[in-house]
C-alpha positions as CSV (number, residue, x, y, z in Angstrom):
1,X,0.3,-0.3,-0.2
2,X,1.3,3.6,-1.2
3,X,2.3,5.7,1.8
4,X,0.4,9.1,1.6
5,X,2.2,12.4,0.3
6,X,2.0,16.2,1.4
7,X,3.3,18.9,1.2
8,X,2.8,22.7,1.7
9,X,4.5,25.3,0.1
10,X,3.8,29.5,0.8
11,X,4.1,32.1,-1.4
12,X,4.4,35.9,-1.6
13,X,1.1,36.9,-2.7
14,X,2.7,38.9,-5.6
15,X,2.6,37.8,-9.5
16,X,6.6,36.4,-9.3
17,X,4.6,33.9,-7.1
18,X,2.7,32.4,-10.1
19,X,6.0,31.6,-12.1
20,X,7.8,29.8,-9.7
21,X,3.8,28.2,-8.4
22,X,4.2,26.6,-11.4
23,X,7.5,25.7,-12.0
24,X,7.1,23.8,-8.0
25,X,3.9,21.8,-9.4
26,X,5.8,19.7,-11.8
27,X,8.9,19.2,-10.2
28,X,6.6,18.4,-7.3
29,X,5.2,16.1,-9.9
30,X,8.7,14.3,-11.1
31,X,9.7,13.3,-7.5
32,X,6.3,11.8,-6.6
33,X,6.4,9.7,-9.9
34,X,3.7,11.3,-11.9
35,X,5.1,12.5,-14.5
36,X,2.6,12.2,-16.7
37,X,0.8,14.4,-14.3
38,X,3.3,17.0,-14.3
39,X,1.8,19.9,-17.4
40,X,-1.7,18.9,-15.8
41,X,-0.7,20.4,-12.2
42,X,1.8,23.2,-13.7
43,X,-1.0,24.6,-16.1
44,X,-3.6,23.3,-12.8
45,X,-1.2,25.5,-10.3
46,X,-0.5,28.4,-12.3
47,X,-4.3,29.4,-13.5
48,X,-5.1,28.8,-9.6
49,X,-2.0,31.0,-7.6
50,X,-2.1,33.2,-10.2
51,X,-6.5,33.8,-9.1
52,X,-5.4,34.2,-5.4
53,X,-2.1,37.0,-6.5
54,X,-4.3,39.2,-8.6
55,X,-7.8,38.6,-7.9
56,X,-9.4,39.8,-4.4
57,X,-7.9,42.4,-1.9
58,X,-5.9,41.0,0.8
59,X,-3.4,42.5,3.7
60,X,-0.3,43.8,2.6
61,X,2.2,41.1,2.7
62,X,-0.5,38.3,2.6
63,X,0.3,34.5,1.3
64,X,-0.4,32.0,-0.4
65,X,-0.5,28.1,0.6
66,X,-0.5,25.3,-2.3
67,X,-1.5,21.5,-0.1
68,X,-0.4,18.7,-2.8
69,X,-1.7,16.0,-1.0
70,X,-0.8,12.1,-2.9
71,X,-3.7,9.7,-1.0
72,X,-4.0,6.1,-3.2
73,X,-3.9,7.4,-7.1
74,X,-5.3,10.6,-6.3
75,X,-3.7,14.0,-6.2
76,X,-5.3,16.7,-4.2
77,X,-4.4,20.0,-4.1
78,X,-5.7,23.2,-2.6
79,X,-4.9,27.0,-3.0
80,X,-5.7,28.7,-0.3
81,X,-5.5,32.6,0.5
82,X,-6.7,35.4,2.9
83,X,-8.4,37.7,-0.3
84,X,-11.6,38.4,-0.1
85,X,-13.5,38.3,-3.3
86,X,-16.7,35.6,-4.8
87,X,-14.7,32.1,-6.9
88,X,-16.2,31.5,-10.2
89,X,-16.2,30.6,-13.5
90,X,-17.1,33.8,-15.7
91,X,-18.2,34.3,-19.6
92,X,-14.4,34.1,-21.1
93,X,-13.7,37.9,-23.0
94,X,-14.6,37.7,-26.6
95,X,-10.8,38.8,-27.3
96,X,-12.3,38.9,-31.2
97,X,-14.6,41.7,-30.0
98,X,-11.7,44.3,-28.3
99,X,-11.7,42.5,-25.1
100,X,-9.2,41.9,-23.0
101,X,-8.6,37.6,-22.7
102,X,-9.3,36.4,-19.6
103,X,-11.0,34.6,-17.3
104,X,-10.5,31.2,-18.7
105,X,-8.6,30.1,-15.3
106,X,-11.8,27.7,-13.5
107,X,-13.0,26.5,-17.3
108,X,-9.8,25.1,-17.6
109,X,-9.1,24.0,-13.6
110,X,-12.6,22.3,-14.4
111,X,-11.5,20.8,-17.9
112,X,-7.8,19.0,-16.5
113,X,-9.0,17.7,-13.0
114,X,-11.8,15.1,-11.7
115,X,-13.2,17.3,-9.6
116,X,-13.4,21.2,-8.3
117,X,-14.5,23.1,-5.5
118,X,-14.2,25.9,-3.1
119,X,-14.2,26.0,0.6
120,X,-15.2,29.2,1.7
121,X,-13.4,30.1,5.0
122,X,-13.5,32.8,7.9
123,X,-11.1,35.1,5.9
124,X,-10.6,34.3,2.5
125,X,-10.8,30.5,0.6
126,X,-9.7,27.5,-0.4
127,X,-9.9,26.6,-4.1
128,X,-9.1,22.3,-4.8
129,X,-9.3,20.6,-7.5
130,X,-8.4,16.0,-8.0
131,X,-6.2,14.5,-10.8
132,X,-6.0,10.3,-11.3
133,X,-2.8,9.7,-11.7
134,X,-0.9,6.8,-12.2
135,X,2.2,6.2,-10.9
136,X,5.7,5.6,-13.0
137,X,7.5,5.3,-9.8
């Protein structure tokens, strides 16, 4: 029976953290023998951390925490922030009509994950998703 794994990573709530979080997600997939999930995991973490950093209002110096949990054949990912704001899938803007691109993040998370959801907190929220995996190592 495989031993469950857990890893927590905290990031400062600023835009450069997104790139660092994406690289860490790929590293977690590699170290945990989940190479087939590396691309999807990197994309999902990039979207969720970007949402936590860009949207919502938080106090200066607040953090974003990413938690990875591998239990059996499921990888659970949680992105926790302490910012105000509501999480929902929005209709993306139409770039052909001159609007900014955007609004696709949670739709991408939904498409790439087995399931996902939001847990409201007294302060902030946790957005989570699960990915199905077959271990390669």
